[in-house]
PDB file of N, CA, C, O and CB in Angstrom:
ATOM      1  N   MET A   1      -3.299   5.427   8.112  1.00  0.00           N
ATOM      2  CA  MET A   1      -2.431   4.516   7.416  1.00  0.00           C
ATOM      3  C   MET A   1      -1.262   4.076   8.292  1.00  0.00           C
ATOM      4  O   MET A   1      -0.485   3.199   7.914  1.00  0.00           O
ATOM      5  CB  MET A   1      -1.926   5.153   6.149  1.00  0.00           C
ATOM      6  N   ALA A   2      -1.148   4.688   9.450  1.00  0.00           N
ATOM      7  CA  ALA A   2      -0.059   4.311  10.354  1.00  0.00           C
ATOM      8  C   ALA A   2      -0.181   2.851  10.751  1.00  0.00           C
ATOM      9  O   ALA A   2      -1.275   2.358  11.023  1.00  0.00           O
ATOM     10  CB  ALA A   2      -0.057   5.203  11.607  1.00  0.00           C
ATOM     11  N   GLY A   3       0.934   2.178  10.779  1.00  0.00           N
ATOM     12  CA  GLY A   3       0.941   0.786  11.202  1.00  0.00           C
ATOM     13  C   GLY A   3       0.608  -0.219  10.123  1.00  0.00           C
ATOM     14  O   GLY A   3       0.625  -1.423  10.378  1.00  0.00           O
ATOM     15  N   GLN A   4       0.302   0.248   8.913  1.00  0.00           N
ATOM     16  CA  GLN A   4       0.005  -0.684   7.825  1.00  0.00           C
ATOM     17  C   GLN A   4       1.309  -1.321   7.348  1.00  0.00           C
ATOM     18  O   GLN A   4       2.306  -0.618   7.180  1.00  0.00           O
ATOM     19  CB  GLN A   4      -0.726   0.040   6.647  1.00  0.00           C
ATOM     20  N   PRO A   5       1.321  -2.635   7.127  1.00  0.00           N
ATOM     21  CA  PRO A   5       2.543  -3.295   6.658  1.00  0.00           C
ATOM     22  C   PRO A   5       2.837  -2.956   5.198  1.00  0.00           C
ATOM     23  O   PRO A   5       1.965  -2.481   4.472  1.00  0.00           O
ATOM     24  CB  PRO A   5       2.424  -4.811   6.826  1.00  0.00           C
ATOM     25  N   ALA A   6       4.060  -3.203   4.786  1.00  0.00           N
ATOM     26  CA  ALA A   6       4.454  -2.968   3.395  1.00  0.00           C
ATOM     27  C   ALA A   6       5.222  -4.170   2.880  1.00  0.00           C
ATOM     28  O   ALA A   6       6.206  -4.592   3.487  1.00  0.00           O
ATOM     29  CB  ALA A   6       5.307  -1.680   3.264  1.00  0.00           C
ATOM     30  N   GLN A   7       4.768  -4.725   1.755  1.00  0.00           N
ATOM     31  CA  GLN A   7       5.481  -5.842   1.132  1.00  0.00           C
ATOM     32  C   GLN A   7       6.639  -5.356   0.277  1.00  0.00           C
ATOM     33  O   GLN A   7       7.641  -6.054   0.124  1.00  0.00           O
ATOM     34  CB  GLN A   7       4.527  -6.674   0.284  1.00  0.00           C
ATOM     35  N   THR A   8       6.504  -4.169  -0.276  1.00  0.00           N
ATOM     36  CA  THR A   8       7.545  -3.628  -1.152  1.00  0.00           C
ATOM     37  C   THR A   8       7.948  -2.246  -0.656  1.00  0.00           C
ATOM     38  O   THR A   8       7.583  -1.243  -1.270  1.00  0.00           O
ATOM     39  CB  THR A   8       7.056  -3.562  -2.629  1.00  0.00           C
ATOM     40  N   PRO A   9       8.695  -2.174   0.444  1.00  0.00           N
ATOM     41  CA  PRO A   9       9.059  -0.872   0.999  1.00  0.00           C
ATOM     42  C   PRO A   9       9.937  -0.061   0.053  1.00  0.00           C
ATOM     43  O   PRO A   9      10.805  -0.599  -0.635  1.00  0.00           O
ATOM     44  CB  PRO A   9       9.773  -1.055   2.320  1.00  0.00           C
ATOM     45  N   SER A  10       9.694   1.220   0.036  1.00  0.00           N
ATOM     46  CA  SER A  10      10.483   2.136  -0.778  1.00  0.00           C
ATOM     47  C   SER A  10      11.532   2.792   0.108  1.00  0.00           C
ATOM     48  O   SER A  10      11.211   3.213   1.219  1.00  0.00           O
ATOM     49  CB  SER A  10       9.579   3.206  -1.461  1.00  0.00           C
ATOM     50  N   PRO A  11      12.773   2.892  -0.349  1.00  0.00           N
ATOM     51  CA  PRO A  11      13.797   3.527   0.476  1.00  0.00           C
ATOM     52  C   PRO A  11      13.572   5.026   0.673  1.00  0.00           C
ATOM     53  O   PRO A  11      14.105   5.602   1.621  1.00  0.00           O
ATOM     54  CB  PRO A  11      15.149   3.301  -0.139  1.00  0.00           C
ATOM     55  N   ARG A  12      12.793   5.671  -0.203  1.00  0.00           N
ATOM     56  CA  ARG A  12      12.566   7.117  -0.104  1.00  0.00           C
ATOM     57  C   ARG A  12      11.321   7.491   0.688  1.00  0.00           C
ATOM     58  O   ARG A  12      11.243   8.606   1.204  1.00  0.00           O
ATOM     59  CB  ARG A  12      12.464   7.703  -1.474  1.00  0.00           C
ATOM     60  N   GLN A  13      10.360   6.606   0.798  1.00  0.00           N
ATOM     61  CA  GLN A  13       9.082   6.954   1.412  1.00  0.00           C
ATOM     62  C   GLN A  13       9.155   7.328   2.892  1.00  0.00           C
ATOM     63  O   GLN A  13       8.519   8.307   3.283  1.00  0.00           O
ATOM     64  CB  GLN A  13       8.150   5.820   1.254  1.00  0.00           C
ATOM     65  N   PRO A  14       9.892   6.605   3.736  1.00  0.00           N
ATOM     66  CA  PRO A  14       9.900   6.985   5.154  1.00  0.00           C
ATOM     67  C   PRO A  14      10.345   8.426   5.385  1.00  0.00           C
ATOM     68  O   PRO A  14       9.784   9.111   6.239  1.00  0.00           O
ATOM     69  CB  PRO A  14      10.804   6.055   5.926  1.00  0.00           C
ATOM     70  N   ALA A  15      11.325   8.888   4.652  1.00  0.00           N
ATOM     71  CA  ALA A  15      11.800  10.258   4.823  1.00  0.00           C
ATOM     72  C   ALA A  15      10.758  11.275   4.367  1.00  0.00           C
ATOM     73  O   ALA A  15      10.618  12.335   4.976  1.00  0.00           O
ATOM     74  CB  ALA A  15      13.099  10.465   4.054  1.00  0.00           C
ATOM     75  N   ARG A  16      10.033  10.962   3.309  1.00  0.00           N
ATOM     76  CA  ARG A  16       9.041  11.902   2.770  1.00  0.00           C
ATOM     77  C   ARG A  16       7.707  11.848   3.502  1.00  0.00           C
ATOM     78  O   ARG A  16       7.129  12.886   3.826  1.00  0.00           O
ATOM     79  CB  ARG A  16       8.814  11.623   1.306  1.00  0.00           C
ATOM     80  N   TYR A  17       7.213  10.625   3.764  1.00  0.00           N
ATOM     81  CA  TYR A  17       5.846  10.468   4.251  1.00  0.00           C
ATOM     82  C   TYR A  17       5.729   9.713   5.566  1.00  0.00           C
ATOM     83  O   TYR A  17       4.636   9.620   6.125  1.00  0.00           O
ATOM     84  CB  TYR A  17       5.039   9.773   3.226  1.00  0.00           C
ATOM     85  N   GLY A  18       6.834   9.173   6.071  1.00  0.00           N
ATOM     86  CA  GLY A  18       6.781   8.419   7.317  1.00  0.00           C
ATOM     87  C   GLY A  18       6.181   7.031   7.154  1.00  0.00           C
ATOM     88  O   GLY A  18       5.811   6.404   8.147  1.00  0.00           O
ATOM     89  N   ARG A  19       6.075   6.537   5.930  1.00  0.00           N
ATOM     90  CA  ARG A  19       5.514   5.218   5.642  1.00  0.00           C
ATOM     91  C   ARG A  19       6.467   4.471   4.725  1.00  0.00           C
ATOM     92  O   ARG A  19       7.202   5.086   3.953  1.00  0.00           O
ATOM     93  CB  ARG A  19       4.102   5.333   4.997  1.00  0.00           C
ATOM     94  N   LEU A  20       6.458   3.133   4.806  1.00  0.00           N
ATOM     95  CA  LEU A  20       7.317   2.328   3.938  1.00  0.00           C
ATOM     96  C   LEU A  20       6.790   2.263   2.514  1.00  0.00           C
ATOM     97  O   LEU A  20       7.575   2.211   1.567  1.00  0.00           O
ATOM     98  CB  LEU A  20       7.456   0.927   4.494  1.00  0.00           C
ATOM     99  N   SER A  21       5.477   2.264   2.348  1.00  0.00           N
ATOM    100  CA  SER A  21       4.856   2.249   1.024  1.00  0.00           C
ATOM    101  C   SER A  21       3.506   2.937   1.129  1.00  0.00           C
ATOM    102  O   SER A  21       2.567   2.379   1.696  1.00  0.00           O
ATOM    103  CB  SER A  21       4.703   0.788   0.475  1.00  0.00           C
ATOM    104  N   VAL A  22       3.403   4.130   0.594  1.00  0.00           N
ATOM    105  CA  VAL A  22       2.153   4.886   0.654  1.00  0.00           C
ATOM    106  C   VAL A  22       1.054   4.167  -0.123  1.00  0.00           C
ATOM    107  O   VAL A  22      -0.082   4.104   0.348  1.00  0.00           O
ATOM    108  CB  VAL A  22       2.354   6.309   0.100  1.00  0.00           C
ATOM    109  N   ALA A  23       1.362   3.625  -1.297  1.00  0.00           N
ATOM    110  CA  ALA A  23       0.349   2.953  -2.116  1.00  0.00           C
ATOM    111  C   ALA A  23      -0.240   1.744  -1.391  1.00  0.00           C
ATOM    112  O   ALA A  23      -1.458   1.571  -1.373  1.00  0.00           O
ATOM    113  CB  ALA A  23       0.952   2.517  -3.456  1.00  0.00           C
ATOM    114  N   GLU A  24       0.604   0.913  -0.800  1.00  0.00           N
ATOM    115  CA  GLU A  24       0.117  -0.276  -0.095  1.00  0.00           C
ATOM    116  C   GLU A  24      -0.652   0.111   1.166  1.00  0.00           C
ATOM    117  O   GLU A  24      -1.702  -0.465   1.451  1.00  0.00           O
ATOM    118  CB  GLU A  24       1.288  -1.202   0.266  1.00  0.00           C
ATOM    119  N   ALA A  25      -0.141   1.077   1.921  1.00  0.00           N
ATOM    120  CA  ALA A  25      -0.828   1.511   3.135  1.00  0.00           C
ATOM    121  C   ALA A  25      -2.200   2.095   2.811  1.00  0.00           C
ATOM    122  O   ALA A  25      -3.171   1.824   3.516  1.00  0.00           O
ATOM    123  CB  ALA A  25       0.020   2.542   3.888  1.00  0.00           C
ATOM    124  N   ALA A  26      -2.285   2.896   1.747  1.00  0.00           N
ATOM    125  CA  ALA A  26      -3.562   3.493   1.357  1.00  0.00           C
ATOM    126  C   ALA A  26      -4.549   2.431   0.894  1.00  0.00           C
ATOM    127  O   ALA A  26      -5.729   2.491   1.240  1.00  0.00           O
ATOM    128  CB  ALA A  26      -3.352   4.526   0.250  1.00  0.00           C
ATOM    129  N   ALA A  27      -4.083   1.462   0.120  1.00  0.00           N
ATOM    130  CA  ALA A  27      -4.970   0.395  -0.360  1.00  0.00           C
ATOM    131  C   ALA A  27      -5.519  -0.420   0.806  1.00  0.00           C
ATOM    132  O   ALA A  27      -6.711  -0.726   0.840  1.00  0.00           O
ATOM    133  CB  ALA A  27      -4.223  -0.528  -1.342  1.00  0.00           C
ATOM    134  N   LEU A  28      -4.664  -0.772   1.760  1.00  0.00           N
ATOM    135  CA  LEU A  28      -5.108  -1.552   2.919  1.00  0.00           C
ATOM    136  C   LEU A  28      -6.064  -0.749   3.799  1.00  0.00           C
ATOM    137  O   LEU A  28      -7.063  -1.284   4.280  1.00  0.00           O
ATOM    138  CB  LEU A  28      -3.902  -2.011   3.744  1.00  0.00           C
ATOM    139  N   ALA A  29      -5.765   0.524   4.010  1.00  0.00           N
ATOM    140  CA  ALA A  29      -6.637   1.368   4.829  1.00  0.00           C
ATOM    141  C   ALA A  29      -8.005   1.536   4.173  1.00  0.00           C
ATOM    142  O   ALA A  29      -9.026   1.499   4.859  1.00  0.00           O
ATOM    143  CB  ALA A  29      -5.991   2.742   5.061  1.00  0.00           C
ATOM    144  N   ALA A  30      -8.035   1.720   2.863  1.00  0.00           N
ATOM    145  CA  ALA A  30      -9.299   1.896   2.151  1.00  0.00           C
ATOM    146  C   ALA A  30     -10.143   0.628   2.163  1.00  0.00           C
ATOM    147  O   ALA A  30     -11.371   0.705   2.205  1.00  0.00           O
ATOM    148  CB  ALA A  30      -9.036   2.322   0.721  1.00  0.00           C
ATOM    149  N   ALA A  31      -9.506  -0.529   2.125  1.00  0.00           N
ATOM    150  CA  ALA A  31     -10.239  -1.799   2.103  1.00  0.00           C
ATOM    151  C   ALA A  31     -10.786  -2.170   3.478  1.00  0.00           C
ATOM    152  O   ALA A  31     -11.681  -3.010   3.574  1.00  0.00           O
ATOM    153  CB  ALA A  31      -9.337  -2.913   1.594  1.00  0.00           C
ATOM    154  N   GLY A  32     -10.270  -1.564   4.534  1.00  0.00           N
ATOM    155  CA  GLY A  32     -10.834  -1.768   5.867  1.00  0.00           C
ATOM    156  C   GLY A  32     -10.184  -2.875   6.675  1.00  0.00           C
ATOM    157  O   GLY A  32      -9.206  -3.488   6.247  1.00  0.00           O
ATOM    158  N   PRO A  33     -10.753  -3.122   7.870  1.00  0.00           N
ATOM    159  CA  PRO A  33     -10.193  -4.120   8.784  1.00  0.00           C
ATOM    160  C   PRO A  33     -10.103  -5.509   8.141  1.00  0.00           C
ATOM    161  O   PRO A  33     -11.021  -5.948   7.449  1.00  0.00           O
ATOM    162  CB  PRO A  33     -11.038  -4.195  10.050  1.00  0.00           C
ATOM    163  N   GLY A  34      -8.993  -6.178   8.381  1.00  0.00           N
ATOM    164  CA  GLY A  34      -8.814  -7.524   7.850  1.00  0.00           C
ATOM    165  C   GLY A  34      -8.433  -7.570   6.383  1.00  0.00           C
ATOM    166  O   GLY A  34      -8.359  -8.648   5.793  1.00  0.00           O
ATOM    167  N   ALA A  35      -8.189  -6.399   5.783  1.00  0.00           N
ATOM    168  CA  ALA A  35      -7.845  -6.350   4.358  1.00  0.00           C
ATOM    169  C   ALA A  35      -6.509  -7.034   4.103  1.00  0.00           C
ATOM    170  O   ALA A  35      -5.663  -7.152   4.990  1.00  0.00           O
ATOM    171  CB  ALA A  35      -7.796  -4.894   3.863  1.00  0.00           C
ATOM    172  N   ARG A  36      -6.349  -7.481   2.862  1.00  0.00           N
ATOM    173  CA  ARG A  36      -5.065  -8.061   2.451  1.00  0.00           C
ATOM    174  C   ARG A  36      -4.730  -7.539   1.064  1.00  0.00           C
ATOM    175  O   ARG A  36      -5.613  -7.209   0.272  1.00  0.00           O
ATOM    176  CB  ARG A  36      -5.112  -9.630   2.464  1.00  0.00           C
ATOM    177  N   LEU A  37      -3.435  -7.471   0.789  1.00  0.00           N
ATOM    178  CA  LEU A  37      -3.005  -7.015  -0.529  1.00  0.00           C
ATOM    179  C   LEU A  37      -3.303  -8.078  -1.569  1.00  0.00           C
ATOM    180  O   LEU A  37      -2.933  -9.240  -1.405  1.00  0.00           O
ATOM    181  CB  LEU A  37      -1.507  -6.670  -0.529  1.00  0.00           C
ATOM    182  N   LEU A  38      -3.960  -7.683  -2.617  1.00  0.00           N
ATOM    183  CA  LEU A  38      -4.211  -8.561  -3.752  1.00  0.00           C
ATOM    184  C   LEU A  38      -3.002  -8.524  -4.684  1.00  0.00           C
ATOM    185  O   LEU A  38      -2.630  -9.532  -5.285  1.00  0.00           O
ATOM    186  CB  LEU A  38      -5.509  -8.145  -4.505  1.00  0.00           C
ATOM    187  N   HIS A  39      -2.400  -7.348  -4.792  1.00  0.00           N
ATOM    188  CA  HIS A  39      -1.187  -7.179  -5.591  1.00  0.00           C
ATOM    189  C   HIS A  39      -0.348  -6.095  -4.931  1.00  0.00           C
ATOM    190  O   HIS A  39      -0.856  -5.009  -4.654  1.00  0.00           O
ATOM    191  CB  HIS A  39      -1.522  -6.811  -7.086  1.00  0.00           C
ATOM    192  N   PRO A  40       0.930  -6.368  -4.675  1.00  0.00           N
ATOM    193  CA  PRO A  40       1.775  -5.346  -4.065  1.00  0.00           C
ATOM    194  C   PRO A  40       2.008  -4.170  -5.009  1.00  0.00           C
ATOM    195  O   PRO A  40       1.551  -4.166  -6.152  1.00  0.00           O
ATOM    196  CB  PRO A  40       3.110  -5.948  -3.650  1.00  0.00           C
ATOM    197  N   ARG A  41       2.705  -3.208  -4.517  1.00  0.00           N
ATOM    198  CA  ARG A  41       2.964  -1.958  -5.236  1.00  0.00           C
ATOM    199  C   ARG A  41       3.570  -2.212  -6.613  1.00  0.00           C
ATOM    200  O   ARG A  41       4.490  -3.014  -6.775  1.00  0.00           O
ATOM    201  CB  ARG A  41       3.893  -1.064  -4.420  1.00  0.00           C
ATOM    202  N   ILE A  42       3.024  -1.506  -7.591  1.00  0.00           N
ATOM    203  CA  ILE A  42       3.531  -1.506  -8.963  1.00  0.00           C
ATOM    204  C   ILE A  42       3.945  -0.068  -9.266  1.00  0.00           C
ATOM    205  O   ILE A  42       3.222   0.873  -8.938  1.00  0.00           O
ATOM    206  CB  ILE A  42       2.445  -2.043 -10.004  1.00  0.00           C
ATOM    207  N   ILE A  43       5.085   0.094  -9.881  1.00  0.00           N
ATOM    208  CA  ILE A  43       5.550   1.428 -10.259  1.00  0.00           C
ATOM    209  C   ILE A  43       5.386   1.581 -11.766  1.00  0.00           C
ATOM    210  O   ILE A  43       5.865   0.755 -12.542  1.00  0.00           O
ATOM    211  CB  ILE A  43       7.041   1.658  -9.830  1.00  0.00           C
ATOM    212  N   GLY A  44       4.701   2.648 -12.167  1.00  0.00           N
ATOM    213  CA  GLY A  44       4.438   2.886 -13.581  1.00  0.00           C
ATOM    214  C   GLY A  44       5.623   3.492 -14.311  1.00  0.00           C
ATOM    215  O   GLY A  44       6.654   3.780 -13.703  1.00  0.00           O
ATOM    216  N   PRO A  45       5.474   3.684 -15.611  1.00  0.00           N
ATOM    217  CA  PRO A  45       6.537   4.260 -16.433  1.00  0.00           C
ATOM    218  C   PRO A  45       6.980   5.626 -15.905  1.00  0.00           C
ATOM    219  O   PRO A  45       6.152   6.463 -15.546  1.00  0.00           O
ATOM    220  CB  PRO A  45       6.069   4.388 -17.882  1.00  0.00           C
ATOM    221  N   GLY A  46       8.264   5.832 -15.866  1.00  0.00           N
ATOM    222  CA  GLY A  46       8.793   7.110 -15.409  1.00  0.00           C
ATOM    223  C   GLY A  46       8.679   7.321 -13.912  1.00  0.00           C
ATOM    224  O   GLY A  46       8.966   8.414 -13.424  1.00  0.00           O
ATOM    225  N   GLN A  47       8.277   6.323 -13.187  1.00  0.00           N
ATOM    226  CA  GLN A  47       8.107   6.379 -11.731  1.00  0.00           C
ATOM    227  C   GLN A  47       7.203   7.530 -11.299  1.00  0.00           C
ATOM    228  O   GLN A  47       7.426   8.136 -10.251  1.00  0.00           O
ATOM    229  CB  GLN A  47       9.462   6.515 -11.053  1.00  0.00           C
ATOM    230  N   ARG A  48       6.182   7.834 -12.104  1.00  0.00           N
ATOM    231  CA  ARG A  48       5.246   8.912 -11.776  1.00  0.00           C
ATOM    232  C   ARG A  48       3.972   8.401 -11.119  1.00  0.00           C
ATOM    233  O   ARG A  48       3.235   9.173 -10.506  1.00  0.00           O
ATOM    234  CB  ARG A  48       4.892   9.686 -13.024  1.00  0.00           C
ATOM    235  N   VAL A  49       3.710   7.107 -11.242  1.00  0.00           N
ATOM    236  CA  VAL A  49       2.481   6.522 -10.709  1.00  0.00           C
ATOM    237  C   VAL A  49       2.818   5.240  -9.967  1.00  0.00           C
ATOM    238  O   VAL A  49       3.620   4.435 -10.440  1.00  0.00           O
ATOM    239  CB  VAL A  49       1.456   6.247 -11.840  1.00  0.00           C
ATOM    240  N   THR A  50       2.203   5.051  -8.800  1.00  0.00           N
ATOM    241  CA  THR A  50       2.305   3.768  -8.102  1.00  0.00           C
ATOM    242  C   THR A  50       0.899   3.281  -7.803  1.00  0.00           C
ATOM    243  O   THR A  50      -0.027   4.074  -7.636  1.00  0.00           O
ATOM    244  CB  THR A  50       3.147   3.893  -6.788  1.00  0.00           C
ATOM    245  N   LEU A  51       0.754   1.969  -7.738  1.00  0.00           N
ATOM    246  CA  LEU A  51      -0.554   1.362  -7.532  1.00  0.00           C
ATOM    247  C   LEU A  51      -0.394   0.114  -6.684  1.00  0.00           C
ATOM    248  O   LEU A  51       0.561  -0.643  -6.859  1.00  0.00           O
ATOM    249  CB  LEU A  51      -1.232   1.027  -8.882  1.00  0.00           C
ATOM    250  N   ALA A  52      -1.319  -0.103  -5.774  1.00  0.00           N
ATOM    251  CA  ALA A  52      -1.393  -1.348  -5.009  1.00  0.00           C
ATOM    252  C   ALA A  52      -2.869  -1.701  -4.883  1.00  0.00           C
ATOM    253  O   ALA A  52      -3.706  -0.812  -4.727  1.00  0.00           O
ATOM    254  CB  ALA A  52      -0.703  -1.211  -3.587  1.00  0.00           C
ATOM    255  N   LEU A  53      -3.194  -2.974  -4.947  1.00  0.00           N
ATOM    256  CA  LEU A  53      -4.584  -3.423  -4.854  1.00  0.00           C
ATOM    257  C   LEU A  53      -4.790  -4.228  -3.583  1.00  0.00           C
ATOM    258  O   LEU A  53      -4.001  -5.117  -3.263  1.00  0.00           O
ATOM    259  CB  LEU A  53      -4.974  -4.260  -6.087  1.00  0.00           C
ATOM    260  N   ALA A  54      -5.854  -3.912  -2.864  1.00  0.00           N
ATOM    261  CA  ALA A  54      -6.198  -4.641  -1.650  1.00  0.00           C
ATOM    262  C   ALA A  54      -7.654  -5.067  -1.722  1.00  0.00           C
ATOM    263  O   ALA A  54      -8.473  -4.413  -2.369  1.00  0.00           O
ATOM    264  CB  ALA A  54      -5.938  -3.781  -0.388  1.00  0.00           C
ATOM    265  N   VAL A  55      -7.970  -6.167  -1.053  1.00  0.00           N
ATOM    266  CA  VAL A  55      -9.352  -6.633  -0.969  1.00  0.00           C
ATOM    267  C   VAL A  55      -9.781  -6.618   0.485  1.00  0.00           C
ATOM    268  O   VAL A  55      -8.967  -6.776   1.395  1.00  0.00           O
ATOM    269  CB  VAL A  55      -9.510  -8.056  -1.580  1.00  0.00           C
ATOM    270  N   THR A  56     -11.059  -6.428   0.682  1.00  0.00           N
ATOM    271  CA  THR A  56     -11.612  -6.374   2.024  1.00  0.00           C
ATOM    272  C   THR A  56     -11.487  -7.720   2.715  1.00  0.00           C
ATOM    273  O   THR A  56     -11.441  -8.761   2.060  1.00  0.00           O
ATOM    274  CB  THR A  56     -13.067  -5.936   1.984  1.00  0.00           C
ATOM    275  N   GLY A  57     -11.434  -7.696   4.022  1.00  0.00           N
ATOM    276  CA  GLY A  57     -11.320  -8.928   4.787  1.00  0.00           C
ATOM    277  C   GLY A  57     -12.666  -9.528   5.131  1.00  0.00           C
ATOM    278  O   GLY A  57     -12.730 -10.611   5.713  1.00  0.00           O
ATOM    279  N   GLU A  58     -13.751  -8.836   4.776  1.00  0.00           N
ATOM    280  CA  GLU A  58     -15.092  -9.327   5.097  1.00  0.00           C
ATOM    281  C   GLU A  58     -15.468 -10.512   4.225  1.00  0.00           C
ATOM    282  O   GLU A  58     -15.075 -10.595   3.061  1.00  0.00           O
ATOM    283  CB  GLU A  58     -16.121  -8.213   4.932  1.00  0.00           C
ATOM    284  N   THR A  59     -16.230 -11.422   4.798  1.00  0.00           N
ATOM    285  CA  THR A  59     -16.750 -12.552   4.029  1.00  0.00           C
ATOM    286  C   THR A  59     -18.245 -12.380   3.874  1.00  0.00           C
ATOM    287  O   THR A  59     -18.903 -11.772   4.718  1.00  0.00           O
ATOM    288  CB  THR A  59     -16.416 -13.909   4.714  1.00  0.00           C
ATOM    289  N   GLU A  60     -18.766 -12.906   2.812  1.00  0.00           N
ATOM    290  CA  GLU A  60     -20.213 -12.774   2.571  1.00  0.00           C
ATOM    291  C   GLU A  60     -20.948 -14.011   2.970  1.00  0.00           C
ATOM    292  O   GLU A  60     -22.170 -14.074   2.836  1.00  0.00           O
ATOM    293  CB  GLU A  60     -20.495 -12.468   1.118  1.00  0.00           C
TER     294      GLU A  60
END
Protein backbone atom coordinates (compact mmCIF):
# COMPACT_ATOMS: atom_id res chain seq x y z
CA MET A 1 0.00 0.00 0.00
CA ALA A 2 3.04 2.24 0.14
CA GLY A 3 2.90 5.08 -2.32
CA GLN A 4 -0.86 4.94 -2.83
CA PRO A 5 -2.39 8.43 -3.08
CA ALA A 6 -5.08 9.66 -0.70
CA GLN A 7 -7.95 11.98 -1.60
CA THR A 8 -9.12 12.34 1.99
CA PRO A 9 -6.03 12.17 4.21
CA SER A 10 -6.57 11.58 7.90
CA PRO A 11 -4.48 13.62 10.34
CA ARG A 12 -4.10 10.56 12.64
CA GLN A 13 -3.23 7.85 10.12
CA PRO A 14 0.41 8.72 9.33
CA ALA A 15 1.38 8.45 13.00
CA ARG A 16 -0.44 5.13 13.46
CA TYR A 17 0.05 3.37 10.13
CA GLY A 18 2.44 5.45 8.03
CA ARG A 19 -0.30 6.09 5.43
CA LEU A 20 -2.53 9.11 4.75
CA SER A 21 -5.65 6.95 4.34
CA VAL A 22 -5.58 3.22 5.03
CA ALA A 23 -9.04 2.65 3.49
CA GLU A 24 -8.17 4.37 0.20
CA ALA A 25 -4.72 2.77 -0.02
CA ALA A 26 -6.18 -0.70 0.63
CA ALA A 27 -8.95 -0.23 -1.95
CA LEU A 28 -6.48 0.92 -4.62
CA ALA A 29 -4.01 -1.87 -3.84
CA ALA A 30 -6.75 -4.52 -3.97
CA ALA A 31 -8.07 -3.24 -7.31
CA GLY A 32 -4.60 -3.54 -8.87
CA PRO A 33 -2.49 -1.54 -11.32
CA GLY A 34 -4.21 1.45 -12.89
CA ALA A 35 -7.00 1.40 -10.29
CA ARG A 36 -8.91 4.56 -9.46
CA LEU A 37 -11.10 5.52 -6.54
CA LEU A 38 -14.78 5.20 -7.31
CA HIS A 39 -15.65 6.84 -3.99
CA PRO A 40 -13.22 8.35 -1.48
CA ARG A 41 -13.11 7.39 2.16
CA ILE A 42 -16.39 7.40 4.07
CA ILE A 43 -16.42 7.37 7.86
CA GLY A 44 -19.26 5.45 9.50
CA PRO A 45 -21.21 6.27 12.65
CA GLY A 46 -19.05 6.61 15.72
CA GLN A 47 -15.91 6.65 13.56
CA ARG A 48 -15.59 2.86 13.98
CA VAL A 49 -15.72 1.96 10.28
CA THR A 50 -14.14 3.49 7.19
CA LEU A 51 -14.76 2.50 3.59
CA ALA A 52 -13.34 3.45 0.20
CA LEU A 53 -14.29 1.97 -3.18
CA ALA A 54 -11.89 1.49 -6.06
CA VAL A 55 -12.31 0.02 -9.53
CA THR A 56 -9.74 -1.83 -11.56
CA GLY A 57 -7.89 -0.02 -14.30
CA GLU A 58 -8.27 -2.90 -16.75
CA THR A 59 -10.50 -2.54 -19.78
CA GLU A 60 -12.44 -5.36 -21.33
